[in-house]
C-alpha positions, 0 to 999 in steps of 0.5 A: 522510481517514477521520479527517475523516469520523469527525469530521464524523459525530460533529459531525452526530450531536452536532448532531442530538442537540442539535436533537432533545432540547436539554435532554437530555444527548447521549452524546459517543460515539454509537458505543457506547464507554464513557469509559475504554474501551481499544482494542487493536491485535493484530498477528500473521502476517496483518499481517506479510504485508500490502503496504506502499506507497511514495509512488512506487507501489512495494510491498513484502511481507515474509515470513520476512525476505524482501521481495517488491517490485512496483508498484501497480495505479495505477502499472501503469494509468498506464504502460499496456501494459508492453513491457520490464522492466529488473531487477537481477541476483541478488546486487545490494545495494540501499539504500532509495530507490535506483533498481534497475530500470525499466519501459518501456511504450507510453506512458512509461518509469518507474524502479523504486526500492527500498522497503527496503535489502537484497540481491537473492536472486531475480528474476521471470524470467517478466517477461523473456519476458512483461513484460505480467504487470505489467499482468495481475497486478501483485500476484502474477505481475508 
């Protein structure tokens, strides 16, 4: 979607240049990059802790080879008020895209799928007592 926007902006700028000064050459790069310019992407600790989302609205955030998994804000809003969380036991081995738990709400129930393979080392015990944490803080406490 962002790529489409850039293309349409480029086309609009190119059209404006052609209309305003048809005989003058129009810069093919109105945003200021010179021909032959090199763009680089740097990676570092900040990018390593970014959440990555699946098509099924689960997310994973990795730090020091440990992944934390949750659901997206979109998913928790679609579910409504979560009233029960079924989570795997510590020590359970999971494969990528394998079902590992479920969330039940007043509107619906939804399975949880593992966004990566690995072994469960810890679960959020607070969800057993207060499943509504998924709605209140889906990226931190829930």
